[in-house]
ROMI-886660 format. One line per field, with one value per residue (C-alpha): residue number from 1; z, y, x. Coordinates in nm, 2 decimals. Example, Ala and Ser with C-alpha at 12.3 -4.5 7.8 and 13.67 -1.06 7.14 Angstrom:
BEGIN
seq c(1 / 2)
w c(0.78 / 0.71)
v c(-0.45 / -0.11)
u c(1.23 / 1.37)
//
This chain:
BEGIN
seq c(1 / 2 / 3 / 4 / 5 / 6 / 7 / 8 / 9 / 10 / 11 / 12 / 13 / 14 / 15 / 16 / 17 / 18 / 19 / 20 / 21 / 22 / 23 / 24 / 25 / 26 / 27 / 28 / 29 / 30 / 31 / 32 / 33 / 34 / 35 / 36 / 37 / 38 / 39 / 40 / 41 / 42 / 43 / 44 / 45 / 46 / 47 / 48 / 49 / 50 / 51 / 52 / 53 / 54 / 55 / 56 / 57 / 58 / 59 / 60 / 61 / 62 / 63 / 64 / 65 / 66 / 67 / 68 / 69 / 70 / 71 / 72 / 73 / 74 / 75 / 76 / 77 / 78 / 79 / 80 / 81 / 82 / 83 / 84 / 85 / 86 / 87 / 88 / 89 / 90 / 91 / 92 / 93 / 94 / 95 / 96 / 97 / 98 / 99 / 100 / 101 / 102 / 103 / 104 / 105 / 106 / 107 / 108 / 109 / 110 / 111 / 112 / 113 / 114 / 115 / 116 / 117 / 118 / 119 / 120 / 121 / 122 / 123 / 124 / 125 / 126 / 127 / 128 / 129 / 130 / 131 / 132 / 133 / 134 / 135 / 136 / 137 / 138 / 139 / 140 / 141 / 142 / 143 / 144 / 145 / 146 / 147 / 148 / 149 / 150 / 151 / 152 / 153 / 154 / 155 / 156 / 157 / 158 / 159 / 160 / 161 / 162 / 163 / 164 / 165 / 166 / 167 / 168 / 169 / 170 / 171 / 172 / 173 / 174 / 175 / 176 / 177 / 178 / 179 / 180 / 181 / 182 / 183 / 184 / 185 / 186 / 187 / 188 / 189 / 190 / 191 / 192 / 193 / 194 / 195 / 196 / 197 / 198 / 199 / 200 / 201 / 202 / 203 / 204 / 205 / 206 / 207 / 208 / 209 / 210 / 211 / 212 / 213 / 214 / 215 / 216 / 217 / 218 / 219 / 220 / 221 / 222 / 223 / 224 / 225 / 226 / 227 / 228 / 229 / 230 / 231 / 232 / 233 / 234 / 235 / 236 / 237 / 238 / 239 / 240 / 241 / 242 / 243 / 244 / 245 / 246 / 247 / 248 / 249 / 250 / 251 / 252 / 253 / 254 / 255 / 256 / 257 / 258 / 259 / 260 / 261 / 262 / 263 / 264 / 265 / 266 / 267 / 268 / 269 / 270 / 271 / 272 / 273 / 274 / 275 / 276 / 277 / 278 / 279 / 280 / 281 / 282 / 283 / 284 / 285 / 286 / 287 / 288 / 289 / 290 / 291 / 292 / 293 / 294 / 295 / 296 / 297 / 298 / 299 / 300 / 301 / 302 / 303 / 304 / 305 / 306 / 307 / 308 / 309 / 310 / 311 / 312 / 313 / 314 / 315 / 316 / 317 / 318 / 319 / 320 / 321 / 322 / 323 / 324 / 325 / 326 / 327 / 328 / 329 / 330 / 331 / 332 / 333 / 334 / 335 / 336 / 337 / 338 / 339 / 340 / 341 / 342 / 343 / 344 / 345 / 346 / 347 / 348 / 349 / 350 / 351 / 352 / 353 / 354 / 355 / 356 / 357 / 358 / 359 / 360 / 361 / 362 / 363 / 364 / 365 / 366 / 367 / 368 / 369 / 370 / 371 / 372 / 373 / 374 / 375 / 376 / 377 / 378 / 379 / 380 / 381 / 382 / 383 / 384 / 385 / 386 / 387 / 388 / 389 / 390 / 391 / 392 / 393 / 394 / 395 / 396 / 397 / 398 / 399 / 400 / 401 / 402 / 403 / 404 / 405 / 406 / 407 / 408 / 409 / 410 / 411 / 412 / 413 / 414 / 415 / 416 / 417 / 418 / 419 / 420 / 421 / 422 / 423 / 424 / 425 / 426 / 427 / 428 / 429 / 430 / 431 / 432 / 433 / 434 / 435 / 436 / 437 / 438 / 439 / 440 / 441 / 442)
w c(0.36 / 0.39 / 0.01 / -0.06 / 0.23 / 0.07 / -0.27 / -0.11 / 0.08 / -0.23 / -0.42 / -0.14 / -0.11 / -0.48 / -0.46 / -0.17 / -0.29 / -0.64 / -0.58 / -0.84 / -0.88 / -0.94 / -1.31 / -1.34 / -1.18 / -1.38 / -1.70 / -1.61 / -1.52 / -1.86 / -2.03 / -1.83 / -1.92 / -2.29 / -2.26 / -2.10 / -1.76 / -1.53 / -1.20 / -1.26 / -1.39 / -1.08 / -0.85 / -1.03 / -1.03 / -0.65 / -0.60 / -0.81 / -0.60 / -0.28 / -0.41 / -0.45 / -0.73 / -0.98 / -1.14 / -0.81 / -0.90 / -1.25 / -1.09 / -0.84 / -1.12 / -1.31 / -1.00 / -0.92 / -1.27 / -1.21 / -0.87 / -1.01 / -1.30 / -1.07 / -0.80 / -0.53 / -0.27 / -0.37 / -0.09 / -0.21 / 0.01 / -0.07 / -0.34 / -0.35 / -0.62 / -0.67 / -0.82 / -0.93 / -1.00 / -1.12 / -1.20 / -1.36 / -1.46 / -1.45 / -1.29 / -1.43 / -1.13 / -1.12 / -0.78 / -0.71 / -0.39 / -0.45 / -0.23 / -0.10 / -0.10 / 0.13 / 0.15 / 0.48 / 0.52 / 0.47 / 0.13 / -0.15 / -0.35 / -0.58 / -0.62 / -0.62 / -0.90 / -0.92 / -1.16 / -1.12 / -1.19 / -1.02 / -1.16 / -0.96 / -0.95 / -0.75 / -0.72 / -0.53 / -0.47 / -0.34 / -0.21 / -0.24 / -0.07 / -0.16 / 0.01 / -0.03 / -0.02 / 0.14 / -0.02 / 0.17 / 0.03 / 0.19 / 0.00 / 0.01 / -0.14 / -0.25 / -0.37 / -0.47 / -0.59 / -0.74 / -0.75 / -1.01 / -1.08 / -0.75 / -0.68 / -0.76 / -0.55 / -0.20 / -0.13 / -0.23 / -0.06 / -0.19 / -0.09 / -0.35 / -0.32 / -0.11 / -0.08 / 0.11 / 0.16 / 0.32 / 0.42 / 0.33 / 0.42 / 0.26 / 0.32 / 0.08 / 0.15 / 0.00 / 0.16 / 0.32 / 0.23 / 0.48 / 0.39 / 0.64 / 0.59 / 0.71 / 0.52 / 0.62 / 0.46 / 0.42 / 0.24 / 0.14 / 0.46 / 0.65 / 0.85 / 0.91 / 0.89 / 0.96 / 0.86 / 0.89 / 0.75 / 0.77 / 0.54 / 0.59 / 0.38 / 0.42 / 0.16 / 0.32 / 0.00 / -0.35 / -0.66 / -0.99 / -1.06 / -0.76 / -0.41 / -0.11 / 0.21 / 0.48 / 0.49 / 0.75 / 0.70 / 0.93 / 0.85 / 1.07 / 1.00 / 1.27 / 1.18 / 1.04 / 0.91 / 1.08 / 0.93 / 1.01 / 0.81 / 0.83 / 0.51 / 0.32 / -0.01 / -0.34 / -0.63 / -0.98 / -1.13 / -1.49 / -1.73 / -1.98 / -1.98 / -1.69 / -1.34 / -1.04 / -0.67 / -0.43 / -0.07 / 0.15 / 0.52 / 0.79 / 0.82 / 1.10 / 1.02 / 1.24 / 1.15 / 1.30 / 1.23 / 1.31 / 1.60 / 1.41 / 1.64 / 1.94 / 1.76 / 1.63 / 1.97 / 2.14 / 1.87 / 1.90 / 2.28 / 2.24 / 2.24 / 2.12 / 2.19 / 2.35 / 2.67 / 2.51 / 2.29 / 1.97 / 1.89 / 1.65 / 1.40 / 1.35 / 1.41 / 1.20 / 1.13 / 1.01 / 0.79 / 0.64 / 0.57 / 0.40 / 0.16 / 0.11 / 0.26 / 0.55 / 0.41 / 0.29 / 0.63 / 0.82 / 0.64 / 0.87 / 0.60 / 0.36 / 0.61 / 0.50 / 0.84 / 1.01 / 0.79 / 0.90 / 1.27 / 1.25 / 1.07 / 1.31 / 1.62 / 1.47 / 1.44 / 1.80 / 1.92 / 1.75 / 1.90 / 2.25 / 2.23 / 2.11 / 2.39 / 2.66 / 2.57 / 2.93 / 2.92 / 2.75 / 2.39 / 2.35 / 2.22 / 1.91 / 1.83 / 1.74 / 1.74 / 1.59 / 1.81 / 1.65 / 1.75 / 1.67 / 1.50 / 1.46 / 1.18 / 1.14 / 0.85 / 0.57 / 0.30 / -0.05 / -0.27 / -0.61 / -0.91 / -1.25 / -1.53 / -1.87 / -2.00 / -2.37 / -2.51 / -2.65 / -2.29 / -2.32 / -2.00 / -1.92 / -1.56 / -1.36 / -0.99 / -0.73 / -0.36 / -0.14 / 0.23 / 0.41 / 0.76 / 1.08 / 1.34 / 1.66 / 1.85 / 1.76 / 1.92 / 2.02 / 1.98 / 1.65 / 1.50 / 1.60 / 1.37 / 1.06 / 0.79 / 0.49 / 0.17 / 0.03 / -0.21 / -0.57 / -0.91 / -1.19 / -1.53 / -1.66 / -1.99 / -1.98 / -2.23 / -2.13 / -2.44 / -2.24 / -1.91 / -1.91 / -1.93 / -2.05 / -1.89 / -1.89 / -1.70 / -1.51 / -1.14 / -0.94 / -0.56 / -0.40 / -0.05 / 0.03 / 0.37 / 0.53 / 0.78 / 1.07 / 1.03 / 1.27 / 1.06 / 0.71 / 0.69 / 0.75 / 0.54 / 0.16 / 0.03 / -0.19 / -0.28 / -0.61 / -0.72 / -1.08 / -1.19 / -1.54 / -1.53 / -1.77 / -1.71 / -1.76 / -1.52 / -1.54 / -1.37 / -1.38)
v c(-0.36 / -0.52 / -0.56 / -0.19 / -0.12 / -0.35 / -0.18 / 0.16 / 0.05 / -0.10 / 0.22 / 0.43 / 0.20 / 0.23 / 0.61 / 0.59 / 0.31 / 0.43 / 0.80 / 1.00 / 0.89 / 1.11 / 1.01 / 1.12 / 1.46 / 1.50 / 1.44 / 1.69 / 1.95 / 1.91 / 1.95 / 2.27 / 2.40 / 2.34 / 2.53 / 2.82 / 2.79 / 2.87 / 2.88 / 2.54 / 2.39 / 2.49 / 2.36 / 2.03 / 2.00 / 2.06 / 1.80 / 1.55 / 1.62 / 1.56 / 1.24 / 1.09 / 0.87 / 0.82 / 1.17 / 1.36 / 1.49 / 1.61 / 1.78 / 1.96 / 2.10 / 2.22 / 2.38 / 2.55 / 2.71 / 2.83 / 2.97 / 3.16 / 3.30 / 3.40 / 3.54 / 3.29 / 3.11 / 2.75 / 2.62 / 2.84 / 3.02 / 2.76 / 2.75 / 2.70 / 2.54 / 2.41 / 2.08 / 1.98 / 1.62 / 1.47 / 1.11 / 1.01 / 0.66 / 0.35 / 0.01 / -0.28 / -0.52 / -0.89 / -1.05 / -1.43 / -1.63 / -1.99 / -2.24 / -1.98 / -2.21 / -2.51 / -2.82 / -2.97 / -3.16 / -2.84 / -2.93 / -2.68 / -2.65 / -2.36 / -2.02 / -1.66 / -1.43 / -1.06 / -0.78 / -0.40 / -0.09 / 0.21 / 0.55 / 0.72 / 1.06 / 1.23 / 1.58 / 1.66 / 2.00 / 2.01 / 2.29 / 2.19 / 2.36 / 2.26 / 2.37 / 2.20 / 1.82 / 1.83 / 1.86 / 1.91 / 1.86 / 1.94 / 1.82 / 1.84 / 1.54 / 1.44 / 1.10 / 0.99 / 0.67 / 0.61 / 0.25 / 0.31 / -0.05 / -0.23 / -0.32 / -0.68 / -0.71 / -0.80 / -1.02 / -0.75 / -0.49 / -0.16 / 0.17 / 0.37 / 0.64 / 0.72 / 1.04 / 1.08 / 1.43 / 1.41 / 1.57 / 1.45 / 1.55 / 1.40 / 1.46 / 1.35 / 1.36 / 1.22 / 0.87 / 0.89 / 0.92 / 0.99 / 1.01 / 1.05 / 1.13 / 1.12 / 1.04 / 1.13 / 0.87 / 0.95 / 0.71 / 0.67 / 0.47 / 0.80 / 0.65 / 0.86 / 0.65 / 0.83 / 0.66 / 0.74 / 0.60 / 0.65 / 0.52 / 0.56 / 0.42 / 0.46 / 0.37 / 0.19 / 0.13 / 0.27 / 0.16 / 0.32 / 0.25 / 0.02 / 0.11 / -0.12 / -0.02 / -0.08 / 0.04 / 0.05 / 0.10 / 0.16 / 0.20 / 0.23 / 0.28 / 0.33 / 0.03 / -0.18 / -0.28 / -0.20 / -0.30 / -0.27 / -0.39 / -0.40 / -0.48 / -0.48 / -0.30 / -0.33 / -0.08 / -0.03 / 0.31 / 0.41 / 0.67 / 0.40 / 0.02 / -0.20 / -0.07 / -0.26 / -0.23 / -0.53 / -0.53 / -0.84 / -0.87 / -0.94 / -0.80 / -0.76 / -0.72 / -0.68 / -0.65 / -0.71 / -1.06 / -1.19 / -1.44 / -1.66 / -1.96 / -1.76 / -1.62 / -1.95 / -2.12 / -1.85 / -1.89 / -2.26 / -2.23 / -2.04 / -1.67 / -1.39 / -1.02 / -1.08 / -1.29 / -1.62 / -1.51 / -1.64 / -2.00 / -2.22 / -2.26 / -1.88 / -1.66 / -1.41 / -1.67 / -1.93 / -1.68 / -1.56 / -1.91 / -2.01 / -1.73 / -1.69 / -1.98 / -2.00 / -1.83 / -1.52 / -1.48 / -1.54 / -1.25 / -0.95 / -0.71 / -0.75 / -0.65 / -0.93 / -1.10 / -0.76 / -0.67 / -0.99 / -0.92 / -0.57 / -0.68 / -0.96 / -0.74 / -0.47 / -0.73 / -0.85 / -0.49 / -0.41 / -0.72 / -0.63 / -0.26 / -0.35 / -0.60 / -0.38 / -0.03 / 0.09 / 0.02 / 0.20 / 0.10 / -0.19 / -0.12 / -0.33 / -0.24 / -0.55 / -0.56 / -0.86 / -1.02 / -0.92 / -0.97 / -0.78 / -1.07 / -1.04 / -1.20 / -1.22 / -1.36 / -1.30 / -1.04 / -0.98 / -0.68 / -0.63 / -0.40 / -0.44 / -0.20 / -0.13 / 0.23 / 0.30 / 0.61 / 0.70 / 0.74 / 0.42 / 0.20 / -0.16 / -0.25 / -0.57 / -0.58 / -0.85 / -0.85 / -1.16 / -1.21 / -1.55 / -1.52 / -1.71 / -1.60 / -1.51 / -1.37 / -1.49 / -1.50 / -1.87 / -2.16 / -2.25 / -1.91 / -1.94 / -2.24 / -2.03 / -1.94 / -1.72 / -1.64 / -1.30 / -1.04 / -0.91 / -0.91 / -0.67 / -0.55 / -0.19 / -0.01 / 0.37 / 0.64 / 0.99 / 1.21 / 1.54 / 1.66 / 1.39 / 1.01 / 0.75 / 0.41 / 0.08 / -0.25 / -0.54 / -0.63 / -0.93 / -0.93 / -1.27 / -1.42 / -1.79 / -1.95 / -2.27 / -2.34 / -2.57 / -2.80 / -2.60 / -2.28 / -2.44 / -2.39 / -2.02 / -1.90 / -1.91 / -2.11 / -1.83 / -1.47 / -1.32 / -0.96 / -0.88 / -0.52 / -0.39 / -0.02 / 0.26 / 0.63 / 0.95 / 1.13 / 1.49 / 1.68 / 2.05)
u c(-1.09 / -0.75 / -0.71 / -0.75 / -0.51 / -0.26 / -0.29 / -0.25 / 0.05 / 0.22 / 0.16 / 0.31 / 0.61 / 0.67 / 0.69 / 0.94 / 1.17 / 1.21 / 1.27 / 1.45 / 1.81 / 2.12 / 2.10 / 1.74 / 1.82 / 2.14 / 1.95 / 1.68 / 1.94 / 2.11 / 1.78 / 1.70 / 2.05 / 1.99 / 1.66 / 1.84 / 1.67 / 1.97 / 1.78 / 1.61 / 1.94 / 2.14 / 1.86 / 1.85 / 2.23 / 2.23 / 1.97 / 2.16 / 2.47 / 2.28 / 2.14 / 2.49 / 2.62 / 2.89 / 2.86 / 2.92 / 3.26 / 3.15 / 2.85 / 3.06 / 3.27 / 2.96 / 2.82 / 3.16 / 3.14 / 2.79 / 2.87 / 3.17 / 2.97 / 2.68 / 2.91 / 2.81 / 3.02 / 3.08 / 2.87 / 2.59 / 2.33 / 2.07 / 1.81 / 1.43 / 1.22 / 0.87 / 0.75 / 0.40 / 0.32 / -0.01 / -0.11 / -0.45 / -0.53 / -0.75 / -0.73 / -0.93 / -0.98 / -1.05 / -1.06 / -1.08 / -1.11 / -1.00 / -1.17 / -1.41 / -1.71 / -1.70 / -1.92 / -2.04 / -1.71 / -1.51 / -1.38 / -1.35 / -1.68 / -1.61 / -1.44 / -1.56 / -1.47 / -1.56 / -1.48 / -1.47 / -1.28 / -1.11 / -1.04 / -0.77 / -0.60 / -0.33 / -0.20 / 0.12 / 0.29 / 0.65 / 0.87 / 1.24 / 1.53 / 1.89 / 2.21 / 2.54 / 2.50 / 2.16 / 1.82 / 1.49 / 1.15 / 0.81 / 0.50 / 0.12 / -0.03 / -0.38 / -0.49 / -0.84 / -1.01 / -1.35 / -1.46 / -1.73 / -1.81 / -1.81 / -2.18 / -2.11 / -1.79 / -1.90 / -1.60 / -1.34 / -1.55 / -1.42 / -1.58 / -1.75 / -1.48 / -1.18 / -0.98 / -0.65 / -0.49 / -0.15 / 0.18 / 0.53 / 0.88 / 1.20 / 1.57 / 1.83 / 2.21 / 2.52 / 2.46 / 2.12 / 1.75 / 1.47 / 1.11 / 0.82 / 0.45 / 0.10 / -0.22 / -0.58 / -0.80 / -1.17 / -1.40 / -1.77 / -1.84 / -1.78 / -1.49 / -1.17 / -0.86 / -0.53 / -0.20 / 0.17 / 0.49 / 0.87 / 1.14 / 1.52 / 1.80 / 2.17 / 2.44 / 2.73 / 2.94 / 2.94 / 3.13 / 3.06 / 2.69 / 2.64 / 2.52 / 2.50 / 2.32 / 2.06 / 1.70 / 1.42 / 1.04 / 0.75 / 0.38 / 0.08 / -0.29 / -0.54 / -0.76 / -0.47 / -0.24 / 0.09 / 0.43 / 0.80 / 1.09 / 1.47 / 1.65 / 1.97 / 1.97 / 2.15 / 2.11 / 2.24 / 2.17 / 2.27 / 2.16 / 2.04 / 2.03 / 1.97 / 1.89 / 1.78 / 1.69 / 1.68 / 1.58 / 1.61 / 1.54 / 1.28 / 0.93 / 0.68 / 0.31 / 0.00 / -0.37 / -0.71 / -0.84 / -1.19 / -1.19 / -1.43 / -1.39 / -1.49 / -1.79 / -1.92 / -1.87 / -2.09 / -2.35 / -2.36 / -2.39 / -2.70 / -2.62 / -2.40 / -2.46 / -2.80 / -2.79 / -2.88 / -3.16 / -2.99 / -3.06 / -2.85 / -3.13 / -3.18 / -2.88 / -2.67 / -2.40 / -2.65 / -2.82 / -2.50 / -2.36 / -2.68 / -2.65 / -2.27 / -2.08 / -1.84 / -1.53 / -1.72 / -1.89 / -1.56 / -1.39 / -1.44 / -1.31 / -1.60 / -1.86 / -2.10 / -2.14 / -2.16 / -2.46 / -2.64 / -2.56 / -2.70 / -3.01 / -3.07 / -3.03 / -3.24 / -3.52 / -3.46 / -3.46 / -3.79 / -3.95 / -3.81 / -3.92 / -4.27 / -4.31 / -4.16 / -4.27 / -4.22 / -3.84 / -3.56 / -3.50 / -3.27 / -2.92 / -2.88 / -2.52 / -2.31 / -1.94 / -1.75 / -1.48 / -1.14 / -0.78 / -0.46 / -0.28 / 0.10 / 0.31 / 0.69 / 0.90 / 1.14 / 1.07 / 1.21 / 1.14 / 1.29 / 1.26 / 1.44 / 1.41 / 1.56 / 1.58 / 1.62 / 1.77 / 1.43 / 1.30 / 1.10 / 1.13 / 1.03 / 1.00 / 0.94 / 0.87 / 0.84 / 0.74 / 0.73 / 0.66 / 0.64 / 0.51 / 0.42 / 0.17 / 0.36 / 0.06 / -0.29 / -0.64 / -0.58 / -0.34 / -0.52 / -0.45 / -0.08 / -0.06 / -0.14 / 0.12 / 0.08 / 0.27 / 0.18 / 0.31 / 0.28 / 0.44 / 0.40 / 0.51 / 0.50 / 0.57 / 0.63 / 0.73 / 0.84 / 0.86 / 0.87 / 0.74 / 0.47 / 0.49 / 0.25 / 0.23 / 0.05 / 0.10 / -0.04 / 0.00 / -0.12 / -0.14 / -0.17 / -0.23 / -0.20 / -0.28 / -0.16 / -0.43 / -0.49 / -0.80 / -1.02 / -0.98 / -0.99 / -1.37 / -1.35 / -1.06 / -1.01 / -0.72 / -0.59 / -0.69 / -0.57 / -0.63 / -0.53 / -0.52 / -0.46 / -0.36 / -0.30 / -0.25 / -0.05 / 0.19 / 0.27 / 0.56 / 0.65)
//
């Protein structure tokens, strides 16, 4: 399930890191003014002032004129507004595990490639309150995914569907942004997975269209992963032309990892989850490897090995219960040995875009994380290194209150493994997604 976690996390970060800038809000306010909507125009001007930027002085003058005309004090008494956002689209998925199949010597003997699709939709309702230089926003969010073509994707292992209602609160000031939220993930496997996140960014220095600051991020999901980052930030924000956001810093990541060495050792010694009744020639691990290979079976996220374990112990339980009818039925529940593995390393996140006057935008994004294990299940696991991240390109056009977009994104994961683990982990995982959709905002 880690891959779907990663995709969800990247989508969440994108909405946080690239929130509406002062230029965006200023432009929307001008359009509302041209349309004669005074209430919406004032609210958007106040939000633009709270966001901070090069047009703050001009916006203050505009608001002062509005306050005078409306008979309000310059600091205002605060204003409320509502926003409705919706996003509907499609992801075409192609997942590849390089070096997924190993021969008896542990050498790569082939790759695994799978194809599928995801139809996704989101609906978000926000209540905004603006007063002075501060803007508060409280949102109710709902995200859903339907992986309609995933029957032949055992390695990627997506659920048939996933829904995630949530709550979000954000605070925007002249130099600060705070965003916190919780999601309640429910999927077709009938497992409830709550998650929470917090993002804070503070601008230390501003010059014309440039902003320099610091940012911190925290994310936790009940069954993993958990992440924390501390970064420096640099932004350029302009009404048209080039814009960019860059974050550089350190990142901590933790997630459950199958302790495959411990499992295989117990199997080879003659027993696991059954007091020695498993023999090397016939056990869940041997059955799984014979059908799928070491690396697929060693991946606890795809559920393949777990299926063989459950089937095997159901068989053993039936045999035991038939031979010993006078005893209580045998518990055949099997739990894989996992460990909360911790990684630390440098992280870079960047987004560069070009906005044309026709409201057409081109955007390139990059995210990289190089990490070492600082706490693993054994000394062998603590020799592991990984290089993970993503890159993407997106085209969008916003003719009015809706925008159309299309793009491509690749998420990658490369391992540098010690010899004892090389048989059980893939050399590289690559998830390519081609996406297209429409966003609506009122």
